[in-house]
N, C-alpha and C positions, 0 to 999 in steps of 0.2 A: 724685304718689302712688306709693309703692313697691308694685308690683303683685304681689310675692311674699308680702306680709303685709298683707292688707286685711281690715277688719271692716266689715260693713254691717248696718243695720237694714232688714229687708224687710217689706213690708206687702201683704197681700191685702185690698184694701178691699171693703166690702160695705155695704148699706143699714143693716142691724141689727147686724152684727158684723164684726170684722176679724181676720184672722190676722196675727200678728206673730212675727218670728223675728230673732234676732241670729246671724249666721254669720260665721265667720272663715276666710279662705283663708290658709294658711300653707304655703309650699313645695309648692303644688299639691294639698294636701289640704284638705277642708272640715271644720270643726268647728262644730256647733250649740251655741251658748253659752246660748241662751234661746229658748223657744217658748211661745206662749200664744194664746188666742182671747179678745178683749175686745169689749165693746159699743162700737159706733162712737162713741158720745158720750164715751167715755173714751180715744179714740185720742190726742189731743193730750197729755194727762197721761202716758199710758203711754210714748209715744215720747220725751217730755222726760226721764222717769226713766231710760229705757234709754240715751238719748244721754249723760246725765251719768255713767252707770255704765260704759259701754263705749267712749265716744268714737269713734263710727263715722266712717269715711271717706266714706260716702255713705248716703243713705236710698233704698232701691229700692222702687218703688211699681208694683204691677200696673196695667196700663192699661185694665182692664175696668170693671165696675160701680162707680159712685161714686168713680172715681179722681180726677175734677176736684175734688170736695169734699175728699177726703182730701189731695190735693196742696196745697190752700189751707191746711189745718190744719197740715200738716207744714212747709211753707215759712215760715209765720208763726213757727215755733219757731226757725228759723235755726240748727239744730243741725249740719247737714251738707248738701252739695249733694243735690238730689232728682233721681233718675234714673227715668224711666218705662220699664218693661219689658213687652213683649208677653206676655200670659198665656194665649194660645190653647192649649187642651188641658191646661192646668196642673192643673185640678181632677181630671181623670181620672188623670193621672200621680200626683197626690198621694194619691188614693184607693188606687191600687195600692201605693204605698210604705207607706201606713198599714197595709194588710193584711200586707205583708211584715214590718213591725216588730211588728205585733200580730195574729198569726194567730188565726183563729176557733178556739174551743174547744168541746168537747162536740159536740152534734148539729149545731151551725153549721158544723163542719168539712166536713160532707157536702153543704152547699149551695154551688154554684159562686159564686166571689167576684164574678162579674159580676152576680149577682142580689142581692148584699148591699150594705147601706149601713152605714158605721161607726156605732157606737152613740152617738157624740157628735160635735160639729163638728170638722172636720179642716182648717179654714182655715189653721191654723198650719203644716201640712205644705205647703200651697200656698205660703206665704211662704218656707219653706225652699227650695223648688224655684225660686222667683223669684230668691232670693239666689244660688243656685248657678248659675243661667243667666247672671246678670249677672257673677258672678265668673269664670266660664269665658270670658267675652268679653274679659276684660282681658289 
């Protein structure tokens, strides 16, 4: 695998929903090509579609909640090698990044970010961070 230009599909698995991201590392920079939150029941179909669209070099899977079930689904697709990545503290880091990219507006600006929760699921941000963690290790 050419480590200067690598594309991965990253998954933050969960019981009800999964964050999914496609991230490309090109000459040391990261580019998010796709990001979404899907129902866990649609994980296989979504990853198969993304694999055919982006031809990933690996599927990066967070090693936390429901990772063994998600690994089974993804390995059955045989789209790319599956790599398990430690996801300790990734949710907190993803929440911070979410608010950096989507700062609160109006009166919410006055509430400390540590007391706020994003208005919708941000598991896709976790997937992006898992992808970046893996790609940095190459």
